[in-house]
C-alpha positions as CSV (number, residue, x, y, z in Angstrom):
1,M,83.3,60.0,48.6
2,K,82.6,63.1,46.6
3,I,82.6,63.3,42.8
4,R,83.4,66.5,40.8
5,L,82.6,66.5,37.1
6,Q,85.4,68.0,34.9
7,Y,83.4,70.0,32.5
8,A,86.4,72.1,31.2
9,S,85.1,74.3,28.4
10,D,82.5,71.9,26.8
11,V,79.5,70.0,28.0
12,A,76.9,67.5,26.6
13,V,73.4,68.1,27.8
14,L,71.4,64.9,28.2
15,P,67.5,65.0,28.1
16,A,66.1,64.1,31.5
17,S,63.5,61.9,29.7
18,A,66.4,59.5,28.7
19,L,66.9,58.6,32.4
20,T,63.5,56.9,32.6
21,V,64.3,54.4,29.8
22,M,68.1,54.1,30.5
23,G,67.7,50.6,31.8
24,R,66.4,49.4,28.4
25,A,69.0,51.1,26.3
26,T,72.1,49.3,25.0
27,A,75.6,50.5,25.2
28,I,75.4,51.6,21.5
29,D,72.1,53.4,22.2
30,L,73.8,55.4,25.0
31,R,76.9,56.2,22.9
32,V,74.9,57.5,20.0
33,L,72.8,59.7,22.3
34,L,75.9,61.1,24.0
35,V,77.5,62.0,20.7
36,L,74.4,63.7,19.4
37,C,74.0,65.6,22.7
38,H,77.5,66.9,22.4
39,N,77.5,67.8,18.7
40,A,74.8,70.3,17.5
41,A,76.0,70.0,13.9
42,M,75.2,66.3,13.9
43,R,71.7,67.0,15.2
44,E,71.0,69.6,12.5
45,D,71.9,67.2,9.6
46,T,72.4,63.7,10.9
47,E,72.5,62.0,7.6
48,A,75.4,64.2,6.4
49,H,77.3,63.5,9.6
50,M,76.4,59.8,9.8
51,P,80.0,58.5,9.1
52,A,81.4,60.8,11.9
53,L,78.6,59.8,14.2
54,C,79.3,56.1,13.7
55,E,83.0,56.6,14.2
56,Q,82.6,58.4,17.5
57,A,79.9,56.1,18.8
58,G,81.8,53.0,17.6
59,C,78.9,51.4,15.7
60,T,77.7,50.6,12.2
61,E,75.2,52.8,10.3
62,A,72.5,50.2,10.8
63,Q,73.2,50.2,14.6
64,A,73.0,54.0,14.6
65,H,69.7,54.0,12.9
66,A,68.4,51.4,15.4
67,A,69.6,53.6,18.2
68,L,67.8,56.6,16.7
69,A,64.6,54.5,16.4
70,F,64.9,53.5,20.1
71,W,65.3,57.0,21.4
72,R,62.6,58.3,19.1
73,G,60.3,55.6,20.2
74,A,61.0,56.5,23.8
75,D,60.1,60.2,23.0
76,V,63.6,61.4,23.9
77,L,64.2,62.9,20.4
78,S,62.2,63.6,17.3
79,V,63.4,63.4,13.7
80,E,62.6,65.9,11.0
81,D,63.2,65.3,7.3
82,T,65.3,68.3,6.3
83,A,65.2,67.4,2.6
84,E,61.4,68.1,2.5
85,E,61.5,71.4,4.3
86,T,60.4,74.4,2.2
87,A,62.1,77.8,2.7
88,V,59.8,80.6,3.7
89,A,60.9,84.2,3.3
90,A,60.9,86.1,6.6
91,P,58.7,89.2,6.6
92,V,60.5,92.5,6.0
93,P,60.2,94.7,9.2
94,A,58.8,98.1,8.9
95,A,61.1,101.1,9.4
96,G,62.1,101.5,13.0
97,Q,61.1,98.0,13.9
98,N,63.4,95.2,14.9
99,A,63.4,92.0,12.8
100,P,61.3,89.3,14.4
101,E,63.0,86.3,15.9
102,T,62.6,83.2,13.8
103,Q,61.8,80.1,15.9
104,V,61.0,76.7,14.7
105,K,59.2,74.7,17.4
106,T,58.3,71.0,17.1
107,A,55.3,70.0,19.2
108,P,56.1,67.2,21.5
109,L,54.5,63.9,20.8
110,K,51.7,63.2,23.2
111,K,50.0,60.0,24.2
112,S,46.7,61.3,22.9
113,D,48.2,61.9,19.4
114,S,49.9,58.9,17.8
115,L,52.8,56.6,18.0
116,P,56.1,57.4,16.2
117,K,56.4,56.0,12.7
118,Y,59.5,53.9,11.9
119,T,61.0,53.4,8.5
120,T,61.6,49.9,7.1
121,E,65.4,50.5,7.5
122,E,64.9,51.5,11.2
123,L,62.8,48.5,11.9
124,T,65.1,46.1,10.2
125,A,68.1,47.4,12.2
126,L,66.2,47.5,15.4
127,L,64.9,43.9,15.1
128,E,68.4,42.6,14.2
129,K,69.7,44.2,17.4
130,R,66.8,43.4,19.7
131,K,66.1,39.7,19.4
132,E,63.5,39.8,22.2
133,T,61.5,42.3,20.3
134,A,61.6,40.1,17.2
135,A,60.4,37.1,19.4
136,L,57.6,39.3,20.7
137,I,56.4,40.1,17.2
138,D,56.4,36.4,16.3
139,E,54.3,35.5,19.4
140,C,51.8,38.3,18.7
141,Q,51.5,37.2,15.1
142,R,50.7,33.6,16.4
143,I,48.1,34.9,18.9
144,L,46.3,37.1,16.3
145,G,46.6,34.5,13.5
146,K,48.1,36.9,11.0
147,L,51.4,38.1,9.5
148,F,52.2,41.8,10.3
149,N,53.1,44.3,7.6
150,T,55.7,47.0,8.3
151,H,53.1,49.4,9.6
152,E,51.8,46.9,12.1
153,I,55.2,46.0,13.3
154,S,55.8,49.7,13.7
155,I,52.7,49.9,16.0
156,L,54.0,47.1,18.2
157,V,57.5,48.6,18.5
158,G,55.9,52.0,19.3
159,L,53.8,50.5,22.1
160,L,56.9,48.8,23.4
161,D,59.1,51.9,23.4
162,Y,56.9,55.0,23.4
163,L,54.4,53.7,26.0
164,A,57.1,51.7,27.8
165,L,55.0,48.5,27.8
166,D,56.8,45.3,28.3
167,A,56.5,42.1,26.2
168,E,54.2,40.3,28.8
169,Y,51.8,43.2,28.8
170,L,51.5,43.3,25.0
171,I,51.1,39.5,24.8
172,L,48.3,39.6,27.4
173,L,46.6,42.5,25.5
174,C,46.8,40.8,22.2
175,A,45.4,37.6,23.7
176,H,42.5,39.6,25.2
177,C,41.7,41.3,21.9
178,A,41.9,38.0,20.0
179,K,39.4,36.5,22.4
180,L,37.0,39.3,21.4
181,G,37.6,38.7,17.7
182,K,39.6,42.0,17.4
183,T,42.8,41.3,15.5
184,S,43.5,44.8,14.1
185,L,46.7,46.4,15.4
186,H,44.9,49.8,15.2
187,Y,42.3,48.4,17.6
188,I,45.0,47.0,19.9
189,E,46.8,50.4,19.8
190,K,43.6,52.2,20.8
191,V,43.0,49.8,23.7
192,A,46.6,50.2,24.8
193,F,46.3,54.0,25.0
194,D,43.0,53.7,26.8
195,M,44.5,51.3,29.3
196,V,47.5,53.5,30.0
197,D,45.5,56.6,30.2
198,G,43.2,54.8,32.7
199,G,46.1,53.9,34.9
200,A,46.6,50.2,33.8
201,A,50.2,50.6,32.7
202,D,51.7,47.4,34.2
203,V,50.8,43.7,33.9
204,A,49.1,43.5,37.3
205,S,46.9,46.5,36.6
206,L,46.0,45.2,33.1
207,Q,45.1,41.8,34.5
208,E,42.7,43.4,37.1
209,T,41.2,45.7,34.5
210,L,40.6,42.9,32.0
211,R,39.1,40.7,34.8
212,R,36.6,43.5,35.6
213,E,35.8,43.9,32.0
214,D,35.2,40.2,31.5
215,A,32.9,40.1,34.6
216,R,31.0,43.2,33.3
217,R,30.6,41.6,29.9
218,E,29.4,38.3,31.4
219,S,26.9,40.1,33.7
220,E,25.6,42.1,30.7
221,G,25.1,38.9,28.7
222,Q,23.1,37.3,31.6
223,I,21.0,40.4,32.1
224,R,20.3,40.6,28.4
225,A,19.1,37.0,28.4
226,L,17.0,37.6,31.5
227,F,15.1,40.4,29.9
228,G,15.0,38.9,26.4
229,A,17.3,41.5,24.9
230,Q,20.0,39.3,23.4
231,D,19.3,40.2,19.7
232,R,19.1,44.0,19.9
233,K,21.1,46.9,20.9
234,L,20.6,48.1,24.5
235,T,19.2,51.6,24.9
236,Q,21.1,54.2,26.8
237,A,18.7,53.9,29.8
238,E,19.1,50.1,29.9
239,R,22.9,50.5,29.9
240,K,22.5,53.0,32.7
241,Y,20.5,50.5,34.7
242,I,22.9,47.6,34.2
243,H,25.9,49.8,35.1
244,R,24.1,51.0,38.3
245,W,23.1,47.5,39.4
246,T,26.5,45.9,38.8
247,E,29.0,48.7,39.2
248,E,27.5,51.2,41.6
249,W,25.3,49.0,43.8
250,C,27.4,45.8,43.2
251,F,24.4,43.5,43.1
252,D,25.2,40.0,41.9
253,M,23.0,38.0,39.5
254,T,21.1,36.3,42.3
255,M,19.8,39.6,43.6
256,I,19.1,40.9,40.1
257,E,17.2,37.7,39.3
258,L,15.2,38.0,42.5
259,A,14.3,41.6,41.6
260,F,13.3,40.4,38.1
261,E,11.0,37.8,39.6
262,A,9.4,40.6,41.8
263,T,8.9,42.7,38.7
264,V,7.2,39.9,36.6
265,D,5.0,38.8,39.5
266,S,4.0,42.4,40.1
267,I,3.3,43.8,36.6
268,G,3.3,40.6,34.5
269,E,6.2,41.6,32.3
270,A,9.9,42.2,32.2
271,S,10.7,45.8,32.8
272,M,14.2,47.1,33.6
273,R,12.7,50.3,34.9
274,Y,10.6,48.5,37.4
275,T,13.4,46.2,38.4
276,D,15.6,49.3,38.9
277,G,13.0,50.6,41.4
278,V,13.1,47.3,43.3
279,L,16.9,47.2,43.5
280,K,17.0,50.9,44.4
281,R,14.9,50.2,47.5
282,W,16.9,47.2,48.5
283,Q,20.2,49.2,48.1
284,A,18.8,52.0,50.2
285,E,17.8,49.6,52.9
286,G,21.2,47.8,52.8
287,L,19.6,44.5,51.6
288,T,22.3,42.7,49.6
289,T,21.4,39.0,49.9
290,P,18.2,37.0,49.4
291,E,18.3,36.1,53.1
292,A,18.4,39.8,54.0
293,V,15.4,40.5,51.7
294,A,13.5,37.6,53.3
295,A,14.3,38.8,56.8
296,S,13.2,42.3,56.0
297,D,10.0,40.9,54.4
298,E,9.3,38.9,57.5
299,K,9.9,41.9,59.8
300,W,7.6,44.0,57.8
301,K,4.8,41.3,57.9
302,Q,5.2,41.1,61.6
303,S,4.9,44.8,62.0
304,Q,1.8,44.8,59.8
305,A,0.3,42.0,61.8
306,H,0.9,43.7,65.1
307,S,-0.5,47.0,63.9
308,S,-3.6,45.5,62.3
309,G,-4.1,42.7,64.8
310,K,-3.8,40.2,62.0
311,K,-1.2,37.7,61.0
312,G,0.3,37.5,57.5
313,G,0.1,40.4,55.0
314,K,2.5,41.5,52.4
315,G,6.2,42.2,52.9
316,T,8.5,45.0,52.1
317,N,9.4,43.6,48.7
318,G,5.7,43.2,47.8
319,A,5.6,39.4,48.7
320,S,2.4,37.9,50.2
321,D,2.4,35.0,52.6
322,G,2.3,32.7,49.6
323,G,5.5,34.1,48.2
324,S,4.0,36.0,45.3
325,F,5.0,39.6,44.5
326,D,1.6,41.2,44.1
327,T,1.5,45.0,44.0
328,D,0.1,46.8,47.0
329,D,-0.2,50.5,47.8
330,F,3.0,50.5,49.9
331,F,5.1,48.9,47.2
332,E,3.7,51.1,44.4
333,A,4.3,54.3,46.4
334,A,7.9,53.2,47.1
335,L,8.5,52.5,43.4
336,R,7.0,55.7,42.3
337,R,9.4,57.5,44.6
338,S,12.2,55.6,43.1
339,F,11.1,56.5,39.5
340,D,10.9,60.2,40.4
341,D,14.7,60.1,41.2
342,L,15.7,58.6,37.8
């Protein structure tokens, strides 16, 4: 089967961006968009042509406004208030020069800028038509424990349409922020943009990202308690250490606690810098479990006993036969080499 479109002498050009959100558009949304694409005069002054637009699209004025809000939220079209425009006189060209072309360009809305703003009329019409969106707002209000004003509802609708996030995504995001004690819609908006920009634009990706963040937050809390830093702000260097231990080297708390014990036994105090040196050596040697550290320690002691003709000695992590982590020349030299690389 082959289809030929009968264009005749007139066409309606549809923005390609509309195709990406077509599945979420209603029949009225589609009819309103097609009428606007066909009629340039309606696009220039939509309010003046609203009766004709509604007649051709087969909808009420409220439905037309809701359709405009949907397409604007999806970044398919933008709306300019022609009543507030100020006329600017064009410069008079010098003799022999052609008059400059006057072009009015509207910068496209970007994710790094802001969400579109909806009027009260647009929101009312939109929520009357989209019952699932109204239900989403009710659920988010319940989760955050507050009633939304018009601006906050506009933020949620913008996240739903402009960022193409679904209801489950927004509910999960609101629940996460509420758990952190963050109930501001502006905060949730910022987190949503960060998540989308970071590649977590669907529910599965969001769940995995939040899981990693929860694990990171839990690890930081445990490390803070270990080093007695619960009641103060971490320094930039300390944050760097924690990120390196947990994110880059992927040590669990058992290994971090073992390195902490080595630190305290060696220098008599808690020092993230010293602990970082211990973990750096273990990472370089591929020691990722306490058993691997113990095996490496035993191997080192045996090599020392063989070379010196004695039994015992201290191991690669600084442990003596009695299990203490006293400092020796070998351990100090290794740590100094680690510190030089920081």
